[in-house]
N, C-alpha and C positions, 0 to 999 in steps of 0.2 A: 504494500500500500504506500502511496506517495505522501508527501508532506503538504501542509497548507502554508502558503507564502502570502504575506499581507502587503497591501499597498495603501498608504494614507497620503492625502493631499490637502493642503490648505492654500488659499490664494494670496494671502498677504502676510507680511511679517508680524502683524499684531494678532494673527490668529494662531491658535495652538491645535496640534493634532492629537492631544492626549486622549480625548474621548474616542477617537478612531483607534488609537493604539490599544486602549483598554478593551474595546470591543473585539479587535482582531486577536489580541492575546487570549481573551476569554474563549474565542472560537477555536483556539488551538494552533494559531499560526506559529511556525517554527522561526521565522524571520520576518521582519517588517521593514519595507522600504518606505521612506518618507520624502515627499516632495513639497517644497514651499515655493510656489511660483504661480504667476498669473496664468490663466488658460490661454492667454494670447502669446505667451512665451513659446518659442520653438526650440530653445535650447534647454531641454529637460532631461538630464542624465538619469535621474532616479526611475522614471517609468521604463526607460530602455533597460536599465539594470534589472528591474523587477521582471520584465518580460524575458530577459536572457537567462536569468537565474534558475527557474524551475527545470527539473529533469522530467523525463517521461513518467507519468503517474502523479506528478505534483499538481496542485490546484492553486491558482492565483486568486486571492480573496480581496475584494474592495468593499469597504463599508459604505452603506448608502444612508444618508441622513434621513431621507423621506420614508425609508422603510424601518427606521429605528422606533421601537416601542417606547423609548424614553422621551421622545419628542412631544 
């Protein structure tokens, strides 16, 4: 069975990804890549690393604010 790999993103420097990290860790993610960049930015190494990291059988997990029961 593969591992869960997490990806968290916030858009601005004043935002924190801790809520996303907590949810991804609780889901069982073995590693979490974090990106702090605007959606307009084209230079975003963390999503690329997150997509390159998983091996066959691994699953990339992204937390969705709108689906969160805590909202």
